[in-house]
KETI-425875 format. One record per residue (C-alpha): residue number from 1; x, y, z. Coordinates in Angstrom, 1 decimal. Layout:
<rec><sedren>NUM</sedren><x>X</x><y>Y</y><z>Z</z></rec>
...
***
This chain:
<rec><sedren>1</sedren><x>-2.6</x><y>7.5</y><z>-7.1</z></rec>
<rec><sedren>2</sedren><x>-3.4</x><y>4.0</y><z>-8.5</z></rec>
<rec><sedren>3</sedren><x>-7.1</x><y>5.1</y><z>-8.5</z></rec>
<rec><sedren>4</sedren><x>-6.4</x><y>8.3</y><z>-10.5</z></rec>
<rec><sedren>5</sedren><x>-3.8</x><y>6.6</y><z>-12.6</z></rec>
<rec><sedren>6</sedren><x>-6.2</x><y>4.0</y><z>-13.8</z></rec>
<rec><sedren>7</sedren><x>-9.2</x><y>6.4</y><z>-14.3</z></rec>
<rec><sedren>8</sedren><x>-6.6</x><y>8.2</y><z>-16.7</z></rec>
<rec><sedren>9</sedren><x>-5.7</x><y>4.8</y><z>-18.5</z></rec>
<rec><sedren>10</sedren><x>-9.3</x><y>3.8</y><z>-18.3</z></rec>
<rec><sedren>11</sedren><x>-10.8</x><y>6.9</y><z>-20.3</z></rec>
<rec><sedren>12</sedren><x>-7.5</x><y>6.6</y><z>-22.9</z></rec>
<rec><sedren>13</sedren><x>-5.2</x><y>9.6</y><z>-21.6</z></rec>
<rec><sedren>14</sedren><x>-2.2</x><y>7.5</y><z>-21.2</z></rec>
<rec><sedren>15</sedren><x>-1.5</x><y>4.9</y><z>-24.1</z></rec>
<rec><sedren>16</sedren><x>-0.3</x><y>1.3</y><z>-22.8</z></rec>
<rec><sedren>17</sedren><x>2.2</x><y>1.2</y><z>-26.2</z></rec>
<rec><sedren>18</sedren><x>4.0</x><y>4.5</y><z>-24.3</z></rec>
<rec><sedren>19</sedren><x>5.4</x><y>2.8</y><z>-21.3</z></rec>
<rec><sedren>20</sedren><x>7.0</x><y>6.0</y><z>-19.9</z></rec>
<rec><sedren>21</sedren><x>3.8</x><y>7.8</y><z>-20.0</z></rec>
<rec><sedren>22</sedren><x>2.2</x><y>5.5</y><z>-17.3</z></rec>
<rec><sedren>23</sedren><x>5.2</x><y>5.5</y><z>-15.2</z></rec>
<rec><sedren>24</sedren><x>5.6</x><y>9.3</y><z>-15.4</z></rec>
<rec><sedren>25</sedren><x>1.9</x><y>10.1</y><z>-14.6</z></rec>
<rec><sedren>26</sedren><x>2.0</x><y>7.6</y><z>-11.6</z></rec>
<rec><sedren>27</sedren><x>5.2</x><y>9.4</y><z>-10.3</z></rec>
<rec><sedren>28</sedren><x>3.6</x><y>13.0</y><z>-10.8</z></rec>
<rec><sedren>29</sedren><x>0.1</x><y>12.0</y><z>-9.2</z></rec>
<rec><sedren>30</sedren><x>2.3</x><y>10.5</y><z>-6.1</z></rec>
<rec><sedren>31</sedren><x>4.1</x><y>13.8</y><z>-5.8</z></rec>
<rec><sedren>32</sedren><x>1.3</x><y>16.0</y><z>-5.7</z></rec>
<rec><sedren>33</sedren><x>-0.8</x><y>13.7</y><z>-3.6</z></rec>
<rec><sedren>34</sedren><x>1.5</x><y>14.3</y><z>-0.7</z></rec>
<rec><sedren>35</sedren><x>-1.3</x><y>16.8</y><z>0.3</z></rec>
<rec><sedren>36</sedren><x>-3.7</x><y>14.1</y><z>0.9</z></rec>
<rec><sedren>37</sedren><x>-1.1</x><y>11.8</y><z>2.8</z></rec>
<rec><sedren>38</sedren><x>-0.2</x><y>14.4</y><z>5.2</z></rec>
<rec><sedren>39</sedren><x>-4.0</x><y>15.5</y><z>5.9</z></rec>
<rec><sedren>40</sedren><x>-4.9</x><y>11.9</y><z>6.4</z></rec>
<rec><sedren>41</sedren><x>-1.8</x><y>11.0</y><z>8.7</z></rec>
<rec><sedren>42</sedren><x>-2.3</x><y>14.2</y><z>10.8</z></rec>
<rec><sedren>43</sedren><x>-6.1</x><y>13.3</y><z>11.5</z></rec>
<rec><sedren>44</sedren><x>-5.5</x><y>10.2</y><z>12.6</z></rec>
<rec><sedren>45</sedren><x>-2.3</x><y>11.1</y><z>14.6</z></rec>
<rec><sedren>46</sedren><x>-4.4</x><y>14.0</y><z>16.4</z></rec>
<rec><sedren>47</sedren><x>-6.8</x><y>11.2</y><z>17.6</z></rec>
<rec><sedren>48</sedren><x>-4.5</x><y>9.4</y><z>19.2</z></rec>
<rec><sedren>49</sedren><x>-3.5</x><y>12.7</y><z>21.2</z></rec>
<rec><sedren>50</sedren><x>-0.3</x><y>13.0</y><z>19.2</z></rec>
<rec><sedren>51</sedren><x>1.4</x><y>16.5</y><z>19.3</z></rec>
<rec><sedren>52</sedren><x>4.8</x><y>16.3</y><z>17.4</z></rec>
<rec><sedren>53</sedren><x>3.1</x><y>17.0</y><z>13.9</z></rec>
<rec><sedren>54</sedren><x>6.1</x><y>17.9</y><z>12.4</z></rec>
<rec><sedren>55</sedren><x>8.1</x><y>14.7</y><z>13.1</z></rec>
<rec><sedren>56</sedren><x>5.0</x><y>12.7</y><z>12.1</z></rec>
<rec><sedren>57</sedren><x>4.6</x><y>14.5</y><z>8.6</z></rec>
<rec><sedren>58</sedren><x>8.4</x><y>14.2</y><z>8.1</z></rec>
<rec><sedren>59</sedren><x>7.9</x><y>10.2</y><z>8.6</z></rec>
<rec><sedren>60</sedren><x>4.9</x><y>10.6</y><z>6.4</z></rec>
<rec><sedren>61</sedren><x>7.0</x><y>12.0</y><z>3.6</z></rec>
<rec><sedren>62</sedren><x>10.1</x><y>10.1</y><z>3.7</z></rec>
<rec><sedren>63</sedren><x>9.5</x><y>6.3</y><z>4.9</z></rec>
<rec><sedren>64</sedren><x>7.7</x><y>4.9</y><z>2.0</z></rec>
<rec><sedren>65</sedren><x>9.5</x><y>6.7</y><z>-0.7</z></rec>
<rec><sedren>66</sedren><x>12.9</x><y>6.1</y><z>1.0</z></rec>
<rec><sedren>67</sedren><x>12.7</x><y>2.5</y><z>0.8</z></rec>
<rec><sedren>68</sedren><x>11.5</x><y>2.2</y><z>-2.5</z></rec>
<rec><sedren>69</sedren><x>14.2</x><y>4.8</y><z>-3.8</z></rec>
<rec><sedren>70</sedren><x>16.9</x><y>3.1</y><z>-1.5</z></rec>
<rec><sedren>71</sedren><x>16.3</x><y>-0.4</y><z>-3.5</z></rec>
<rec><sedren>72</sedren><x>15.8</x><y>1.5</y><z>-6.8</z></rec>
<rec><sedren>73</sedren><x>19.1</x><y>3.3</y><z>-6.7</z></rec>
<rec><sedren>74</sedren><x>21.0</x><y>-0.2</y><z>-5.5</z></rec>
<rec><sedren>75</sedren><x>19.2</x><y>-1.8</y><z>-8.8</z></rec>
<rec><sedren>76</sedren><x>20.2</x><y>1.2</y><z>-10.8</z></rec>
<rec><sedren>77</sedren><x>23.8</x><y>1.0</y><z>-9.6</z></rec>
<rec><sedren>78</sedren><x>24.0</x><y>-2.6</y><z>-10.6</z></rec>
<rec><sedren>79</sedren><x>22.8</x><y>-2.0</y><z>-14.3</z></rec>
<rec><sedren>80</sedren><x>25.4</x><y>0.6</y><z>-14.2</z></rec>
<rec><sedren>81</sedren><x>28.1</x><y>-1.7</y><z>-13.2</z></rec>
<rec><sedren>82</sedren><x>26.9</x><y>-3.7</y><z>-16.5</z></rec>
<rec><sedren>83</sedren><x>27.2</x><y>-0.6</y><z>-18.8</z></rec>
<rec><sedren>84</sedren><x>23.7</x><y>-1.3</y><z>-20.0</z></rec>
<rec><sedren>85</sedren><x>21.7</x><y>1.2</y><z>-21.8</z></rec>
<rec><sedren>86</sedren><x>18.8</x><y>0.5</y><z>-19.3</z></rec>
<rec><sedren>87</sedren><x>20.3</x><y>2.4</y><z>-16.6</z></rec>
<rec><sedren>88</sedren><x>18.5</x><y>5.7</y><z>-15.2</z></rec>
<rec><sedren>89</sedren><x>20.8</x><y>8.6</y><z>-16.0</z></rec>
<rec><sedren>90</sedren><x>22.4</x><y>10.9</y><z>-13.3</z></rec>
<rec><sedren>91</sedren><x>20.0</x><y>13.8</y><z>-14.4</z></rec>
<rec><sedren>92</sedren><x>16.8</x><y>11.8</y><z>-13.8</z></rec>
<rec><sedren>93</sedren><x>17.9</x><y>10.5</y><z>-10.6</z></rec>
<rec><sedren>94</sedren><x>18.7</x><y>14.3</y><z>-9.6</z></rec>
<rec><sedren>95</sedren><x>14.9</x><y>15.3</y><z>-11.0</z></rec>
<rec><sedren>96</sedren><x>13.7</x><y>12.5</y><z>-9.0</z></rec>
<rec><sedren>97</sedren><x>14.9</x><y>13.8</y><z>-5.9</z></rec>
<rec><sedren>98</sedren><x>14.1</x><y>17.2</y><z>-6.5</z></rec>
<rec><sedren>99</sedren><x>10.2</x><y>16.1</y><z>-7.2</z></rec>
<rec><sedren>100</sedren><x>10.6</x><y>14.2</y><z>-4.1</z></rec>
<rec><sedren>101</sedren><x>12.3</x><y>16.7</y><z>-1.7</z></rec>
<rec><sedren>102</sedren><x>11.2</x><y>20.1</y><z>-3.6</z></rec>
<rec><sedren>103</sedren><x>7.4</x><y>19.4</y><z>-3.9</z></rec>
<rec><sedren>104</sedren><x>6.2</x><y>16.0</y><z>-2.4</z></rec>
<rec><sedren>105</sedren><x>7.7</x><y>16.6</y><z>1.3</z></rec>
<rec><sedren>106</sedren><x>6.5</x><y>20.5</y><z>1.5</z></rec>
<rec><sedren>107</sedren><x>2.7</x><y>19.3</y><z>0.3</z></rec>
<rec><sedren>108</sedren><x>2.9</x><y>16.6</y><z>3.2</z></rec>
<rec><sedren>109</sedren><x>3.8</x><y>19.4</y><z>5.7</z></rec>
<rec><sedren>110</sedren><x>1.1</x><y>21.5</y><z>4.1</z></rec>
<rec><sedren>111</sedren><x>-1.1</x><y>18.6</y><z>4.4</z></rec>
<rec><sedren>112</sedren><x>-0.5</x><y>17.9</y><z>7.8</z></rec>
<rec><sedren>113</sedren><x>-0.8</x><y>21.3</y><z>8.9</z></rec>
<rec><sedren>114</sedren><x>-4.3</x><y>21.6</y><z>7.7</z></rec>
<rec><sedren>115</sedren><x>-5.2</x><y>18.2</y><z>9.0</z></rec>
<rec><sedren>116</sedren><x>-3.9</x><y>18.8</y><z>12.3</z></rec>
<rec><sedren>117</sedren><x>-5.5</x><y>22.2</y><z>13.0</z></rec>
<rec><sedren>118</sedren><x>-9.2</x><y>20.4</y><z>12.5</z></rec>
<rec><sedren>119</sedren><x>-10.8</x><y>19.2</y><z>15.5</z></rec>
<rec><sedren>120</sedren><x>-9.6</x><y>15.8</y><z>16.5</z></rec>
<rec><sedren>121</sedren><x>-12.0</x><y>12.8</y><z>15.5</z></rec>
<rec><sedren>122</sedren><x>-14.2</x><y>12.1</y><z>18.6</z></rec>
<rec><sedren>123</sedren><x>-14.8</x><y>8.5</y><z>19.7</z></rec>
<rec><sedren>124</sedren><x>-18.0</x><y>7.6</y><z>19.7</z></rec>
<rec><sedren>125</sedren><x>-17.9</x><y>5.6</y><z>23.4</z></rec>
<rec><sedren>126</sedren><x>-15.7</x><y>6.6</y><z>26.3</z></rec>
<rec><sedren>127</sedren><x>-13.0</x><y>4.4</y><z>26.8</z></rec>
<rec><sedren>128</sedren><x>-11.7</x><y>2.6</y><z>30.1</z></rec>
<rec><sedren>129</sedren><x>-8.4</x><y>4.0</y><z>31.2</z></rec>
<rec><sedren>130</sedren><x>-7.4</x><y>0.5</y><z>32.5</z></rec>
<rec><sedren>131</sedren><x>-7.0</x><y>-2.1</y><z>29.6</z></rec>
<rec><sedren>132</sedren><x>-9.0</x><y>-5.5</y><z>30.5</z></rec>
<rec><sedren>133</sedren><x>-7.6</x><y>-8.9</y><z>30.5</z></rec>
<rec><sedren>134</sedren><x>-7.7</x><y>-10.6</y><z>27.1</z></rec>
<rec><sedren>135</sedren><x>-8.8</x><y>-13.9</y><z>27.5</z></rec>
<rec><sedren>136</sedren><x>-7.3</x><y>-17.1</y><z>26.2</z></rec>
<rec><sedren>137</sedren><x>-8.0</x><y>-17.5</y><z>22.4</z></rec>
<rec><sedren>138</sedren><x>-9.0</x><y>-20.2</y><z>20.2</z></rec>
<rec><sedren>139</sedren><x>-6.0</x><y>-21.7</y><z>18.2</z></rec>
<rec><sedren>140</sedren><x>-7.6</x><y>-19.9</y><z>14.7</z></rec>
<rec><sedren>141</sedren><x>-7.7</x><y>-16.7</y><z>16.5</z></rec>
<rec><sedren>142</sedren><x>-3.8</x><y>-16.6</y><z>16.8</z></rec>
<rec><sedren>143</sedren><x>-2.6</x><y>-13.3</y><z>15.1</z></rec>
<rec><sedren>144</sedren><x>-0.1</x><y>-15.2</y><z>12.8</z></rec>
<rec><sedren>145</sedren><x>-2.7</x><y>-17.7</y><z>11.6</z></rec>
<rec><sedren>146</sedren><x>-5.6</x><y>-15.0</y><z>11.1</z></rec>
<rec><sedren>147</sedren><x>-3.2</x><y>-12.6</y><z>9.1</z></rec>
<rec><sedren>148</sedren><x>-2.2</x><y>-15.4</y><z>6.7</z></rec>
<rec><sedren>149</sedren><x>-5.5</x><y>-16.3</y><z>5.9</z></rec>
<rec><sedren>150</sedren><x>-6.6</x><y>-12.9</y><z>5.7</z></rec>
<rec><sedren>151</sedren><x>-4.2</x><y>-12.2</y><z>2.8</z></rec>
<rec><sedren>152</sedren><x>-5.4</x><y>-15.3</y><z>0.5</z></rec>
<rec><sedren>153</sedren><x>-8.6</x><y>-13.6</y><z>-0.5</z></rec>
<rec><sedren>154</sedren><x>-7.3</x><y>-10.1</y><z>-1.7</z></rec>
<rec><sedren>155</sedren><x>-4.5</x><y>-12.2</y><z>-3.3</z></rec>
<rec><sedren>156</sedren><x>-7.1</x><y>-14.4</y><z>-5.3</z></rec>
<rec><sedren>157</sedren><x>-9.3</x><y>-11.3</y><z>-6.4</z></rec>
<rec><sedren>158</sedren><x>-6.1</x><y>-10.2</y><z>-8.0</z></rec>
<rec><sedren>159</sedren><x>-4.2</x><y>-13.2</y><z>-9.0</z></rec>
<rec><sedren>160</sedren><x>-5.4</x><y>-13.9</y><z>-12.8</z></rec>
<rec><sedren>161</sedren><x>-5.0</x><y>-10.2</y><z>-13.7</z></rec>
<rec><sedren>162</sedren><x>-1.3</x><y>-10.4</y><z>-12.1</z></rec>
<rec><sedren>163</sedren><x>-0.2</x><y>-13.0</y><z>-14.8</z></rec>
<rec><sedren>164</sedren><x>-0.9</x><y>-10.7</y><z>-17.5</z></rec>
<rec><sedren>165</sedren><x>0.5</x><y>-7.7</y><z>-16.0</z></rec>
<rec><sedren>166</sedren><x>4.1</x><y>-9.6</y><z>-15.3</z></rec>
<rec><sedren>167</sedren><x>3.7</x><y>-10.8</y><z>-18.7</z></rec>
<rec><sedren>168</sedren><x>3.5</x><y>-7.6</y><z>-20.1</z></rec>
<rec><sedren>169</sedren><x>6.1</x><y>-6.1</y><z>-17.7</z></rec>
<rec><sedren>170</sedren><x>8.9</x><y>-8.9</y><z>-18.3</z></rec>
<rec><sedren>171</sedren><x>8.0</x><y>-10.8</y><z>-21.5</z></rec>
<rec><sedren>172</sedren><x>7.7</x><y>-7.1</y><z>-23.3</z></rec>
<rec><sedren>173</sedren><x>4.3</x><y>-7.7</y><z>-24.5</z></rec>
<rec><sedren>174</sedren><x>1.4</x><y>-4.8</y><z>-24.1</z></rec>
<rec><sedren>175</sedren><x>-1.3</x><y>-4.6</y><z>-21.8</z></rec>
<rec><sedren>176</sedren><x>-4.7</x><y>-3.1</y><z>-23.2</z></rec>
<rec><sedren>177</sedren><x>-7.2</x><y>-4.1</y><z>-20.9</z></rec>
<rec><sedren>178</sedren><x>-7.1</x><y>-1.0</y><z>-18.3</z></rec>
<rec><sedren>179</sedren><x>-11.2</x><y>-1.4</y><z>-17.9</z></rec>
<rec><sedren>180</sedren><x>-10.9</x><y>-4.9</y><z>-16.6</z></rec>
<rec><sedren>181</sedren><x>-7.9</x><y>-4.0</y><z>-14.5</z></rec>
<rec><sedren>182</sedren><x>-10.1</x><y>-1.1</y><z>-13.0</z></rec>
<rec><sedren>183</sedren><x>-13.0</x><y>-3.5</y><z>-12.2</z></rec>
<rec><sedren>184</sedren><x>-10.5</x><y>-6.1</y><z>-10.5</z></rec>
<rec><sedren>185</sedren><x>-9.0</x><y>-3.2</y><z>-8.6</z></rec>
<rec><sedren>186</sedren><x>-12.7</x><y>-2.3</y><z>-7.2</z></rec>
<rec><sedren>187</sedren><x>-12.9</x><y>-5.9</y><z>-6.5</z></rec>
<rec><sedren>188</sedren><x>-9.7</x><y>-5.9</y><z>-4.7</z></rec>
<rec><sedren>189</sedren><x>-10.8</x><y>-2.9</y><z>-2.6</z></rec>
<rec><sedren>190</sedren><x>-14.1</x><y>-4.6</y><z>-1.4</z></rec>
<rec><sedren>191</sedren><x>-12.4</x><y>-7.8</y><z>-0.6</z></rec>
<rec><sedren>192</sedren><x>-9.6</x><y>-6.2</y><z>1.4</z></rec>
<rec><sedren>193</sedren><x>-12.6</x><y>-4.3</y><z>3.6</z></rec>
<rec><sedren>194</sedren><x>-14.6</x><y>-7.2</y><z>3.8</z></rec>
<rec><sedren>195</sedren><x>-12.0</x><y>-9.9</y><z>5.1</z></rec>
<rec><sedren>196</sedren><x>-10.5</x><y>-7.4</y><z>7.2</z></rec>
<rec><sedren>197</sedren><x>-13.9</x><y>-6.5</y><z>8.8</z></rec>
<rec><sedren>198</sedren><x>-14.9</x><y>-10.2</y><z>9.1</z></rec>
<rec><sedren>199</sedren><x>-11.8</x><y>-11.0</y><z>11.0</z></rec>
<rec><sedren>200</sedren><x>-12.0</x><y>-7.9</y><z>13.0</z></rec>
<rec><sedren>201</sedren><x>-15.5</x><y>-8.8</y><z>14.1</z></rec>
<rec><sedren>202</sedren><x>-14.5</x><y>-12.2</y><z>15.3</z></rec>
<rec><sedren>203</sedren><x>-11.3</x><y>-10.7</y><z>17.0</z></rec>
<rec><sedren>204</sedren><x>-13.8</x><y>-8.4</y><z>19.1</z></rec>
<rec><sedren>205</sedren><x>-16.4</x><y>-11.3</y><z>19.6</z></rec>
<rec><sedren>206</sedren><x>-13.6</x><y>-13.1</y><z>21.5</z></rec>
<rec><sedren>207</sedren><x>-12.7</x><y>-9.9</y><z>23.5</z></rec>
<rec><sedren>208</sedren><x>-9.6</x><y>-9.1</y><z>21.9</z></rec>
<rec><sedren>209</sedren><x>-9.5</x><y>-5.5</y><z>21.4</z></rec>
<rec><sedren>210</sedren><x>-5.9</x><y>-5.3</y><z>20.0</z></rec>
<rec><sedren>211</sedren><x>-7.3</x><y>-4.9</y><z>16.5</z></rec>
<rec><sedren>212</sedren><x>-5.6</x><y>-1.7</y><z>15.0</z></rec>
<rec><sedren>213</sedren><x>-2.4</x><y>-3.3</y><z>13.7</z></rec>
<rec><sedren>214</sedren><x>-3.7</x><y>-6.9</y><z>13.2</z></rec>
<rec><sedren>215</sedren><x>-6.6</x><y>-5.0</y><z>10.5</z></rec>
<rec><sedren>216</sedren><x>-3.8</x><y>-3.6</y><z>8.6</z></rec>
<rec><sedren>217</sedren><x>-1.5</x><y>-6.8</y><z>8.6</z></rec>
<rec><sedren>218</sedren><x>-4.8</x><y>-8.9</y><z>7.7</z></rec>
<rec><sedren>219</sedren><x>-5.2</x><y>-7.7</y><z>4.3</z></rec>
<rec><sedren>220</sedren><x>-2.0</x><y>-6.3</y><z>4.0</z></rec>
<rec><sedren>221</sedren><x>-0.2</x><y>-10.0</y><z>4.0</z></rec>
<rec><sedren>222</sedren><x>-1.6</x><y>-10.5</y><z>0.6</z></rec>
<rec><sedren>223</sedren><x>1.7</x><y>-8.7</y><z>-0.3</z></rec>
<rec><sedren>224</sedren><x>3.5</x><y>-11.9</y><z>0.9</z></rec>
<rec><sedren>225</sedren><x>1.5</x><y>-14.1</y><z>-1.4</z></rec>
<rec><sedren>226</sedren><x>2.0</x><y>-11.6</y><z>-4.2</z></rec>
<rec><sedren>227</sedren><x>5.7</x><y>-12.0</y><z>-4.0</z></rec>
<rec><sedren>228</sedren><x>5.8</x><y>-15.8</y><z>-3.8</z></rec>
<rec><sedren>229</sedren><x>3.7</x><y>-15.8</y><z>-6.8</z></rec>
<rec><sedren>230</sedren><x>6.4</x><y>-13.5</y><z>-8.3</z></rec>
<rec><sedren>231</sedren><x>9.1</x><y>-16.2</y><z>-7.4</z></rec>
<rec><sedren>232</sedren><x>6.6</x><y>-18.8</y><z>-8.8</z></rec>
<rec><sedren>233</sedren><x>6.6</x><y>-17.1</y><z>-12.1</z></rec>
<rec><sedren>234</sedren><x>10.1</x><y>-16.5</y><z>-12.2</z></rec>
<rec><sedren>235</sedren><x>11.1</x><y>-20.2</y><z>-12.0</z></rec>
<rec><sedren>236</sedren><x>8.3</x><y>-21.3</y><z>-14.4</z></rec>
<rec><sedren>237</sedren><x>8.0</x><y>-18.5</y><z>-17.1</z></rec>
<rec><sedren>238</sedren><x>11.1</x><y>-16.6</y><z>-17.2</z></rec>
<rec><sedren>239</sedren><x>14.4</x><y>-18.1</y><z>-18.8</z></rec>
<rec><sedren>240</sedren><x>16.9</x><y>-15.6</y><z>-16.5</z></rec>
<rec><sedren>241</sedren><x>20.3</x><y>-16.8</y><z>-16.0</z></rec>
<rec><sedren>242</sedren><x>22.1</x><y>-13.8</y><z>-15.2</z></rec>
<rec><sedren>243</sedren><x>22.6</x><y>-12.8</y><z>-11.7</z></rec>
<rec><sedren>244</sedren><x>22.0</x><y>-9.2</y><z>-12.2</z></rec>
<rec><sedren>245</sedren><x>18.9</x><y>-9.7</y><z>-14.1</z></rec>
<rec><sedren>246</sedren><x>17.5</x><y>-12.1</y><z>-11.2</z></rec>
<rec><sedren>247</sedren><x>18.5</x><y>-9.5</y><z>-8.7</z></rec>
<rec><sedren>248</sedren><x>16.6</x><y>-7.0</y><z>-10.8</z></rec>
<rec><sedren>249</sedren><x>13.5</x><y>-8.8</y><z>-11.1</z></rec>
<rec><sedren>250</sedren><x>13.2</x><y>-9.5</y><z>-7.1</z></rec>
<rec><sedren>251</sedren><x>14.0</x><y>-6.2</y><z>-6.5</z></rec>
<rec><sedren>252</sedren><x>11.5</x><y>-4.7</y><z>-8.7</z></rec>
<rec><sedren>253</sedren><x>9.1</x><y>-7.2</y><z>-7.4</z></rec>
<rec><sedren>254</sedren><x>10.0</x><y>-6.6</y><z>-3.7</z></rec>
<rec><sedren>255</sedren><x>9.0</x><y>-2.4</y><z>-4.5</z></rec>
<rec><sedren>256</sedren><x>5.8</x><y>-3.7</y><z>-6.2</z></rec>
<rec><sedren>257</sedren><x>4.9</x><y>-6.0</y><z>-3.0</z></rec>
<rec><sedren>258</sedren><x>5.8</x><y>-3.4</y><z>-0.6</z></rec>
<rec><sedren>259</sedren><x>3.5</x><y>-1.0</y><z>-2.4</z></rec>
<rec><sedren>260</sedren><x>0.9</x><y>-3.5</y><z>-2.6</z></rec>
<rec><sedren>261</sedren><x>1.3</x><y>-3.9</y><z>1.2</z></rec>
<rec><sedren>262</sedren><x>0.7</x><y>-0.4</y><z>1.8</z></rec>
<rec><sedren>263</sedren><x>-2.1</x><y>0.1</y><z>-0.3</z></rec>
<rec><sedren>264</sedren><x>-4.1</x><y>-3.2</y><z>1.0</z></rec>
<rec><sedren>265</sedren><x>-3.3</x><y>-2.9</y><z>4.8</z></rec>
<rec><sedren>266</sedren><x>-4.6</x><y>1.0</y><z>4.6</z></rec>
<rec><sedren>267</sedren><x>-7.9</x><y>-0.3</y><z>2.9</z></rec>
<rec><sedren>268</sedren><x>-8.3</x><y>-2.9</y><z>5.7</z></rec>
<rec><sedren>269</sedren><x>-7.4</x><y>-0.8</y><z>8.4</z></rec>
<rec><sedren>270</sedren><x>-9.8</x><y>2.1</y><z>7.3</z></rec>
<rec><sedren>271</sedren><x>-12.8</x><y>-0.4</y><z>6.6</z></rec>
<rec><sedren>272</sedren><x>-12.1</x><y>-1.7</y><z>10.2</z></rec>
<rec><sedren>273</sedren><x>-12.0</x><y>1.9</y><z>11.8</z></rec>
<rec><sedren>274</sedren><x>-15.0</x><y>2.6</y><z>10.4</z></rec>
<rec><sedren>275</sedren><x>-16.5</x><y>-0.6</y><z>11.3</z></rec>
<rec><sedren>276</sedren><x>-15.7</x><y>-0.2</y><z>14.8</z></rec>
<rec><sedren>277</sedren><x>-16.7</x><y>3.2</y><z>15.0</z></rec>
<rec><sedren>278</sedren><x>-20.1</x><y>2.2</y><z>13.4</z></rec>
<rec><sedren>279</sedren><x>-20.7</x><y>-0.6</y><z>15.6</z></rec>
<rec><sedren>280</sedren><x>-19.5</x><y>1.1</y><z>19.1</z></rec>
<rec><sedren>281</sedren><x>-21.6</x><y>4.1</y><z>18.2</z></rec>
<rec><sedren>282</sedren><x>-24.8</x><y>2.0</y><z>17.9</z></rec>
<rec><sedren>283</sedren><x>-24.0</x><y>0.8</y><z>21.7</z></rec>
<rec><sedren>284</sedren><x>-26.3</x><y>1.9</y><z>23.9</z></rec>
<rec><sedren>285</sedren><x>-24.8</x><y>2.7</y><z>27.4</z></rec>
<rec><sedren>286</sedren><x>-27.8</x><y>2.7</y><z>30.3</z></rec>
***
């Protein structure tokens, strides 16, 4: 969704001065890309010998949007309470729910159905039925430490651009340099993939084979730094004194950080997934 939105903005289809246009494009793209979400989820699920694809499709369709919509609804209720004109009207809320359940959820199911009917992804080598014992790890290979270290690089890649984006959102300035933003996004993808693969390699070298979730969290932890930076930005650049305004800021930044976590984590995981399959497929077993 983010990639296609950026390409549209880059080609000049979405004007930065029309704020709503960008948001509408992202929402519509999100809804229609449920097809890809269902397909990708089903392919991975089948690889793990999963059988309940409907349950998996339902979770794919509901978990992320439910969290985002929940936070958004609470924030909107707060703005309603303040009788502000910035509140999203009830009709728009209903339209969003319709887009979600009327278009996005069915598309996820269609994608899952197609993905699940494809043959399962084969492992390049046979895996042992009995898990091997993981030896004592060095202190720097501690999961918490390596996950937190892994998030610094991807965050560093978007750090400067983040300042301009936050300024354009919260200080009412316009953001025009989509070309540069696209470049930063490509750098972010490469950085997430590289840091996850490097740390995954170190982990496999020290005979720790539990890389699945760790590869996701390694690059995904950059979202934690993003939220911390948002807190720093709040205290240094914004002069917000009202309680509701503060809650709004942190609520929306929590949504952004969560989306960033899912995005960077997925990039990291798929990079490691590709990397491990590549190295193990080159292993010659006599």
